[in-house]
C-alpha positions as CSV (number, residue, x, y, z in Angstrom):
1,X,22.9,28.7,7.5
2,X,19.5,29.5,5.8
3,X,18.8,30.7,2.4
4,X,18.9,34.5,1.9
5,X,15.7,36.1,0.4
6,X,17.5,36.5,-2.9
7,X,18.3,32.8,-3.1
8,X,14.6,31.9,-2.4
9,X,13.5,34.3,-5.1
10,X,16.0,32.9,-7.6
11,X,14.9,29.3,-6.9
12,X,11.3,30.3,-7.2
13,X,11.9,31.8,-10.6
14,X,13.1,28.4,-11.8
15,X,9.5,27.2,-11.4
16,X,8.4,29.6,-14.1
17,X,10.9,28.1,-16.5
18,X,9.7,24.6,-15.7
19,X,6.0,25.3,-15.7
20,X,5.9,27.6,-18.7
21,X,6.4,24.8,-21.2
22,X,3.7,22.5,-19.7
23,X,0.2,22.8,-21.1
24,X,-2.2,21.2,-18.5
25,X,-5.0,21.0,-21.0
26,X,-2.9,18.5,-23.1
27,X,-2.6,16.3,-20.0
28,X,-6.3,16.4,-19.4
29,X,-7.0,15.4,-23.0
30,X,-4.5,12.5,-22.8
31,X,-5.9,11.3,-19.4
32,X,-9.4,11.2,-20.9
33,X,-8.1,9.3,-23.9
34,X,-6.4,6.7,-21.6
35,X,-9.7,6.3,-19.7
36,X,-11.8,5.9,-22.8
37,X,-9.5,3.9,-25.1
38,X,-7.2,1.8,-22.9
39,X,-8.5,1.3,-19.4
40,X,-11.7,-0.6,-20.2
41,X,-9.4,-3.4,-21.4
42,X,-5.6,-2.8,-21.4
43,X,-3.5,-5.4,-23.1
44,X,0.2,-6.1,-23.1
45,X,1.7,-8.5,-25.6
46,X,-1.8,-9.8,-26.3
47,X,-2.5,-10.5,-22.6
48,X,-5.1,-8.5,-20.6
49,X,-3.4,-6.8,-17.7
50,X,-6.2,-4.4,-16.7
51,X,-9.9,-4.7,-17.3
52,X,-13.0,-3.0,-16.0
53,X,-15.4,-5.1,-13.9
54,X,-18.9,-4.3,-14.9
55,X,-19.5,-0.6,-15.9
56,X,-16.5,1.5,-16.7
57,X,-17.5,4.7,-15.0
58,X,-16.4,7.5,-12.7
59,X,-18.7,8.7,-9.9
60,X,-19.0,11.4,-7.3
61,X,-20.7,11.7,-4.0
62,X,-21.5,14.7,-1.8
63,X,-19.1,14.5,1.1
64,X,-21.5,15.7,3.8
65,X,-24.3,13.3,2.7
66,X,-22.2,10.2,2.2
67,X,-20.3,10.7,5.5
68,X,-23.7,10.3,7.3
69,X,-24.9,7.4,5.1
70,X,-25.6,4.0,6.6
71,X,-22.7,1.6,6.3
72,X,-23.3,-1.7,4.5
73,X,-21.0,-3.5,6.9
74,X,-21.9,-3.2,10.6
75,X,-18.8,-4.7,12.2
76,X,-15.5,-4.0,10.4
77,X,-12.0,-5.2,11.4
78,X,-8.8,-3.6,10.4
79,X,-5.2,-5.0,10.6
80,X,-1.8,-3.4,10.4
81,X,1.8,-4.2,11.1
82,X,4.5,-1.8,12.2
83,X,8.3,-2.2,12.4
84,X,11.4,-0.7,14.1
85,X,12.9,-0.5,10.6
86,X,16.1,-2.4,9.6
87,X,19.0,-2.0,11.9
88,X,22.6,-3.0,11.1
89,X,25.0,-3.9,13.9
90,X,28.8,-3.9,13.9
91,X,28.9,-7.6,14.3
92,X,27.3,-8.0,10.8
93,X,23.7,-8.8,11.8
94,X,20.8,-6.9,10.2
95,X,17.7,-7.0,12.3
96,X,14.1,-5.8,12.0
97,X,11.1,-6.4,14.3
98,X,7.4,-6.2,13.2
99,X,4.4,-6.0,15.4
100,X,0.9,-6.7,14.1
101,X,-2.5,-5.9,15.7
102,X,-6.1,-6.2,14.7
103,X,-8.7,-3.5,15.6
104,X,-12.4,-3.5,15.3
105,X,-15.3,-1.1,15.0
106,X,-17.2,-1.4,17.4
107,X,-14.2,-1.7,19.7
108,X,-13.2,-5.1,21.1
109,X,-10.5,-4.5,23.8
110,X,-9.7,-8.2,24.2
111,X,-9.0,-8.4,20.5
112,X,-6.9,-5.3,20.6
113,X,-4.7,-6.8,23.2
114,X,-3.6,-9.7,20.9
115,X,-0.4,-9.1,19.1
116,X,1.9,-11.1,16.7
117,X,5.6,-10.1,16.9
118,X,8.3,-11.3,14.4
119,X,12.1,-10.5,14.6
120,X,14.0,-11.2,11.4
121,X,17.7,-11.6,11.3
122,X,20.2,-11.6,8.4
123,X,23.7,-12.8,9.2
124,X,26.8,-12.8,6.9
125,X,28.1,-15.8,8.8
126,X,26.6,-18.9,7.2
127,X,27.2,-21.0,10.3
128,X,25.0,-18.8,12.5
129,X,21.4,-19.9,13.2
130,X,18.7,-17.8,14.9
131,X,15.4,-19.5,13.9
132,X,12.9,-20.1,16.7
133,X,9.4,-21.7,16.9
134,X,6.3,-19.7,17.7
135,X,5.9,-19.1,21.4
136,X,3.2,-17.4,23.5
137,X,3.5,-14.7,26.1
138,X,1.2,-12.3,27.9
139,X,-1.2,-15.0,29.0
140,X,-1.4,-16.2,25.4
141,X,-2.2,-12.8,23.9
142,X,1.2,-12.4,22.3
143,X,2.5,-14.8,19.7
144,X,6.2,-14.3,18.6
145,X,9.2,-15.9,16.9
146,X,12.6,-15.2,15.4
147,X,13.0,-15.8,11.6
148,X,16.6,-16.2,10.3
149,X,16.2,-14.9,6.7
150,X,18.0,-16.5,3.7
151,X,21.4,-15.0,3.0
152,X,21.6,-12.4,0.2
153,X,24.6,-10.4,-0.9
154,X,22.6,-7.3,-1.4
155,X,19.3,-5.9,-0.1
156,X,19.7,-7.4,3.4
157,X,17.8,-4.5,4.9
158,X,15.0,-4.8,2.3
159,X,14.7,-8.6,3.0
160,X,14.5,-8.4,6.8
161,X,12.0,-5.6,6.6
162,X,9.6,-7.2,4.1
163,X,9.7,-10.7,5.7
164,X,9.1,-9.3,9.3
165,X,6.3,-7.0,8.2
166,X,4.4,-9.5,6.1
167,X,4.9,-12.6,8.3
168,X,3.6,-10.7,11.3
169,X,0.6,-9.2,9.4
170,X,-0.3,-12.4,7.5
171,X,0.0,-14.7,10.6
172,X,-2.0,-12.3,12.8
173,X,-4.8,-12.0,10.1
174,X,-5.0,-15.8,9.6
175,X,-5.0,-16.6,13.4
176,X,-7.8,-14.1,14.0
177,X,-9.8,-14.7,10.8
178,X,-12.6,-16.4,12.6
179,X,-13.1,-13.2,14.8
180,X,-14.2,-11.3,11.7
181,X,-17.9,-11.6,10.9
182,X,-18.6,-8.9,8.3
183,X,-15.4,-7.4,6.7
184,X,-11.6,-7.4,7.2
185,X,-9.6,-4.5,5.8
186,X,-5.8,-4.8,5.8
187,X,-3.8,-1.6,6.0
188,X,-2.1,-2.0,2.6
189,X,-2.5,-4.4,-0.3
190,X,-4.1,-7.8,0.0
191,X,-0.9,-9.6,-0.9
192,X,2.8,-9.1,0.0
193,X,3.6,-7.3,-3.2
194,X,7.0,-6.2,-2.1
195,X,8.1,-9.8,-2.5
196,X,6.5,-9.9,-5.9
197,X,8.7,-7.0,-7.1
198,X,12.0,-8.5,-5.9
199,X,12.6,-10.1,-9.3
200,X,12.4,-6.7,-11.0
201,X,15.1,-5.3,-8.8
202,X,17.7,-8.1,-9.0
203,X,17.7,-11.7,-10.4
204,X,19.2,-13.0,-7.1
205,X,16.5,-11.3,-5.1
206,X,13.9,-12.7,-7.4
207,X,15.3,-16.2,-6.8
208,X,15.2,-15.6,-3.1
209,X,11.5,-14.9,-3.2
210,X,10.9,-18.5,-4.3
211,X,12.9,-20.0,-1.4
212,X,11.1,-21.7,1.4
213,X,10.8,-19.0,4.0
214,X,9.6,-16.1,1.6
215,X,7.3,-18.6,-0.1
216,X,5.8,-19.5,3.3
217,X,5.0,-15.9,3.9
218,X,3.2,-15.7,0.5
219,X,1.4,-18.9,1.3
220,X,0.0,-17.3,4.5
221,X,-1.8,-14.7,2.4
222,X,-3.1,-17.3,0.0
223,X,-4.5,-19.3,2.8
224,X,-6.0,-16.1,4.3
225,X,-7.9,-15.6,1.0
226,X,-9.1,-19.2,1.1
227,X,-10.3,-18.9,4.7
228,X,-12.4,-15.8,3.9
229,X,-13.8,-17.3,0.8
230,X,-14.8,-20.4,2.7
231,X,-16.5,-18.3,5.4
232,X,-18.1,-16.0,2.7
233,X,-16.7,-12.9,4.5
234,X,-15.1,-10.2,2.3
235,X,-11.4,-9.4,2.6
236,X,-10.0,-6.1,1.4
237,X,-7.0,-3.9,1.6
238,X,-6.9,-0.1,1.9
239,X,-3.8,1.2,0.1
240,X,-2.8,4.7,1.3
241,X,0.1,5.2,-1.1
242,X,-0.6,3.3,-4.3
243,X,2.4,2.9,-6.4
244,X,1.5,0.8,-9.5
245,X,2.5,1.7,-13.0
246,X,0.5,-0.6,-15.3
247,X,-1.9,2.0,-16.7
248,X,0.6,4.8,-17.3
249,X,2.7,2.5,-19.5
250,X,-0.1,2.1,-21.9
251,X,0.4,5.4,-23.8
252,X,4.1,4.8,-24.1
253,X,3.6,1.5,-25.8
254,X,1.2,3.2,-28.2
255,X,3.9,5.8,-29.1
256,X,2.4,8.6,-26.9
257,X,4.6,10.1,-24.2
258,X,3.1,9.7,-20.7
259,X,3.4,12.7,-18.4
260,X,2.5,10.8,-15.2
261,X,5.1,9.0,-13.0
262,X,2.6,6.4,-11.8
263,X,-1.0,5.2,-11.9
264,X,-1.8,7.3,-8.8
265,X,-0.9,10.5,-10.7
266,X,-3.1,9.4,-13.6
267,X,-6.1,8.5,-11.5
268,X,-5.7,11.8,-9.5
269,X,-5.9,13.7,-12.8
270,X,-9.0,11.7,-13.9
271,X,-10.8,12.2,-10.6
272,X,-9.8,15.7,-9.7
273,X,-12.5,18.3,-10.4
274,X,-11.6,22.0,-11.0
275,X,-13.2,25.3,-11.9
276,X,-12.6,26.4,-15.5
277,X,-9.0,27.5,-16.1
278,X,-8.3,30.8,-14.3
279,X,-11.6,31.0,-12.6
280,X,-10.1,31.3,-9.1
281,X,-7.7,34.1,-10.1
282,X,-8.0,37.6,-11.4
283,X,-7.7,36.6,-15.0
284,X,-4.5,38.6,-15.5
285,X,-1.8,36.1,-16.3
286,X,1.6,36.8,-17.7
287,X,3.3,34.7,-20.4
288,X,5.1,32.9,-17.7
289,X,1.8,31.9,-16.1
290,X,0.1,30.6,-19.3
291,X,-0.5,26.9,-19.3
292,X,0.6,26.4,-15.6
293,X,-2.4,27.8,-13.9
294,X,-5.5,25.7,-13.4
295,X,-8.8,26.6,-11.8
296,X,-9.5,26.1,-8.1
297,X,-10.0,22.5,-7.0
298,X,-13.6,21.7,-6.2
299,X,-13.8,19.9,-2.8
300,X,-17.5,19.3,-2.2
301,X,-17.6,15.8,-3.6
302,X,-15.6,12.6,-3.3
303,X,-14.9,11.1,-6.7
304,X,-14.2,7.4,-7.4
305,X,-14.0,4.8,-10.1
306,X,-15.8,1.5,-10.5
307,X,-13.7,-1.7,-10.2
308,X,-10.8,-3.0,-12.2
309,X,-9.3,-6.4,-12.5
310,X,-5.5,-6.3,-12.3
311,X,-3.1,-8.9,-13.8
312,X,0.0,-6.8,-14.5
313,X,3.0,-5.5,-12.6
314,X,3.2,-6.7,-9.0
315,X,-0.3,-8.3,-9.4
316,X,1.0,-10.7,-12.2
317,X,2.0,-13.6,-9.8
318,X,-1.5,-13.8,-8.4
319,X,-3.2,-13.7,-11.8
320,X,-4.9,-16.9,-13.0
321,X,-2.0,-17.5,-15.4
322,X,0.6,-16.6,-12.8
323,X,2.3,-19.2,-10.5
324,X,2.0,-17.4,-7.1
325,X,5.8,-17.8,-6.8
326,X,5.4,-21.5,-6.4
327,X,2.6,-21.5,-3.8
328,X,-0.3,-24.0,-4.4
329,X,-3.7,-22.5,-4.7
330,X,-6.6,-24.7,-3.6
331,X,-9.4,-22.7,-5.3
332,X,-9.8,-21.7,-9.0
333,X,-6.7,-19.5,-9.6
334,X,-9.0,-16.8,-11.1
335,X,-10.5,-16.2,-7.7
336,X,-7.2,-14.9,-6.3
337,X,-6.7,-12.2,-8.9
338,X,-6.5,-8.7,-7.3
339,X,-9.2,-6.2,-8.2
340,X,-9.4,-2.6,-7.2
341,X,-11.2,0.7,-7.2
342,X,-9.8,4.2,-6.7
343,X,-11.2,7.0,-4.5
344,X,-10.0,10.6,-4.5
345,X,-10.5,13.0,-1.6
346,X,-10.2,16.7,-2.8
347,X,-10.0,18.0,0.8
348,X,-6.6,16.4,1.2
349,X,-5.7,16.0,-2.4
350,X,-5.0,12.3,-1.8
351,X,-5.9,9.3,-3.9
352,X,-6.5,5.9,-2.3
353,X,-7.0,2.4,-3.6
354,X,-9.2,-0.3,-2.2
355,X,-8.3,-3.9,-3.2
356,X,-10.1,-7.2,-2.9
357,X,-9.7,-10.6,-4.4
358,X,-11.8,-11.4,-7.5
359,X,-13.5,-14.1,-5.4
360,X,-15.5,-11.4,-3.7
361,X,-15.7,-8.6,-6.4
362,X,-17.0,-10.9,-9.1
363,X,-20.4,-10.3,-7.4
364,X,-21.8,-6.9,-8.4
365,X,-23.6,-6.6,-5.1
366,X,-20.4,-7.1,-3.1
367,X,-18.5,-4.6,-5.2
368,X,-21.3,-2.0,-4.6
369,X,-21.2,-2.6,-0.8
370,X,-17.4,-2.3,-0.6
371,X,-17.5,0.9,-2.6
372,X,-20.2,2.4,-0.4
373,X,-18.3,1.4,2.7
374,X,-15.0,2.9,1.7
375,X,-16.5,6.1,0.3
376,X,-18.5,6.7,3.4
377,X,-15.5,6.0,5.7
378,X,-13.1,8.3,3.7
379,X,-15.8,11.0,3.7
380,X,-16.2,10.7,7.5
381,X,-12.5,10.4,8.5
382,X,-10.7,12.4,5.8
383,X,-8.4,9.4,5.6
384,X,-8.4,5.6,6.0
385,X,-11.5,3.8,7.3
386,X,-11.8,4.0,11.1
387,X,-10.8,0.3,11.8
388,X,-7.7,0.7,9.7
389,X,-6.7,3.9,11.5
390,X,-7.3,2.1,14.8
391,X,-5.1,-0.8,13.7
392,X,-2.4,1.6,12.6
393,X,-2.4,3.2,16.0
394,X,-2.1,-0.1,17.8
395,X,0.7,-1.5,15.6
396,X,2.7,1.7,15.3
397,X,6.1,1.7,17.1
398,X,7.0,5.3,18.1
399,X,10.4,6.8,17.6
400,X,11.2,6.6,21.3
401,X,10.2,2.9,21.4
402,X,12.3,2.1,18.3
403,X,15.3,3.7,20.0
404,X,14.7,1.8,23.2
405,X,14.3,-1.6,21.4
406,X,17.5,-1.0,19.4
407,X,19.4,-0.4,22.6
408,X,18.0,-3.7,24.0
409,X,19.3,-5.5,20.9
410,X,22.7,-3.8,21.4
411,X,22.8,-5.1,24.9
412,X,21.7,-8.6,24.0
413,X,24.0,-8.9,20.9
414,X,26.9,-7.2,22.6
415,X,27.3,-5.0,19.6
416,X,26.6,-1.4,18.8
417,X,24.5,-0.3,15.8
418,X,26.5,0.6,12.7
419,X,26.2,4.4,12.7
420,X,26.1,6.5,9.6
421,X,26.8,10.2,9.0
422,X,23.1,10.8,8.5
423,X,22.4,9.5,12.1
424,X,24.7,12.3,13.3
425,X,23.6,14.9,10.8
426,X,19.8,14.5,11.3
427,X,19.8,13.6,14.9
428,X,18.2,10.2,14.7
429,X,16.8,8.8,17.9
430,X,19.9,6.9,18.8
431,X,22.0,10.0,19.2
């Protein structure tokens, strides 16, 4: 049954009641205050958690011009990992499979053939054991293993997913690090931040992150940074859906209510450019409209920030005064600290984050080159840099492939998937 027109109209009217009490100009003023007063050096309990690297500025670049600009990095590699998503079976096993691939621009078909595959398994039976060593298949082009994850009373699906995803990605990146000559861009953050947030969700989950197998996954990324620092080749991460909240908590701690749910919303407000209020309409607004209507979004320029050094939230473990969840760091701990810049594309109304370790961005010239590269790529592709998009396409596991792989597991395990009502209701690929 669908909604009748009267129901649609009644629901739409609720928007007037919600929007009528929100004054967008107040949000603009507060956003500018956050930018000016807090973001240049944001402290929490006396500790700097966010600080500008170099000039604290916002910039814009004409999309058509920058899309055609010469790229500072000639050969760029991208890397991504895709999964079948956690699957629970009736025998109590929870399984996920991740598949990592590296792409390059210009294209290297031999490199594209290489894959790293990890299957993670959680079992309620403490006597079961599924661990395997790394093995090679496909004439050496595929490296794979099974990882039996530590037992956890809750969040089994979260654990198998994160460990499969990050172990496949980090291992593939480290194994192929020497193939990268100019720049490697991971599809996502530069560290396995999901593991860093476990402690915020549950103390038991936080303790699990420090156990040997999760810590080994984190160590892979630490060694990856060290390898690229040793080779003097920049390493970065392109985050398509940033989800940090360090900056938006600043107004609340100062006694000012923050209207943004996360940092992405705040940076979008800071980088979005619009015509004067009401310029795109006929100027005839009702009382219900007042405060809810903003001018048309200007979409001729990309806008972006300069760089920040981040030591709060999920970035805290990799700060100089963090402990990397027990992983030894061979370089000065300061060099591992995450740094980032933000770029906003008005054509799609999307905000992206580019991350890189401080080991690279402490150099102003490298920061400038990374900025030019990502701004040019976003302008040209209307999305992620081309090598990242290529890696995403190589690593992605389609819905049909996921269903087929799950059926293979059912046959091998001799157990059906544990179905849910949503599987039946929404027609998931297994039904």
